C-alpha positions, 0 to 999 in steps of 0.5 A, spaced: 710 305 823 713 299 820 711 295 826 705 298 827 707 302 833 705 309 834 710 314 832 711 321 835 710 327 831 717 329 829 716 337 829 714 337 836 719 342 840 721 337 845 726 342 849 720 347 849 715 342 852 720 340 857 721 347 859 713 348 860 712 342 863 718 344 868 715 351 870 708 349 870 708 341 872 703 340 866 703 341 859 698 340 853 701 337 847 697 338 841 698 334 835 702 329 839 702 323 834 703 323 826 697 324 822 698 316 820 699 314 827 693 318 829 688 315 824 691 308 825 689 309 833 682 312 831 680 306 826 682 301 831 678 304 836 672 305 832 672 299 828 677 294 832 675 295 839 669 291 842 666 296 847 662 295 853 657 300 857 659 300 864 655 303 870 653 302 877 647 300 880 648 302 887 655 299 890 655 294 884 657 295 877 655 292 871 659 291 864 654 290 858 656 288 851 652 289 845 647 294 847 642 297 842 642 304 841 635 303 844 637 300 850 643 305 851 638 310 851 633 307 856 639 305 861 642 313 860 635 316 862 635 311 868 642 313 870 641 320 869 634 319 874 639 316 879 644 321 879 639 327 881 639 324 888 645 319 888 652 317 885 652 314 879 657 313 873 655 311 866 661 310 860 664 306 855 669 301 857 674 296 854 678 292 859 685 291 858 685 286 863 680 283 868 685 280 873 692 283 871 693 278 866 696 280 859 692 283 854 690 277 849 691 281 842 698 284 843 697 286 836 691 291 838 
């Protein structure tokens, strides 16, 4: 990981995984990355990524940045209330692109 790129766990039995995928059409791969790579990605996601809260209001969607825990709780209860009778989504989001442009920070 000298260049910062994530590394696959060298202990993976790729032939066994390929055979499992061939037979089932899907495969679960625990410990896919090396510990160093997994820890780096975790730190990047927790400490270095600006997340926004995304939810729908009818047919429109809203992206809100820098939402306090109090605001988040109020919005979550509101979304839950709507979801009892209508379609609703509510999730954290980090946009990689808005209109297909390259991601601005290639080192992230």
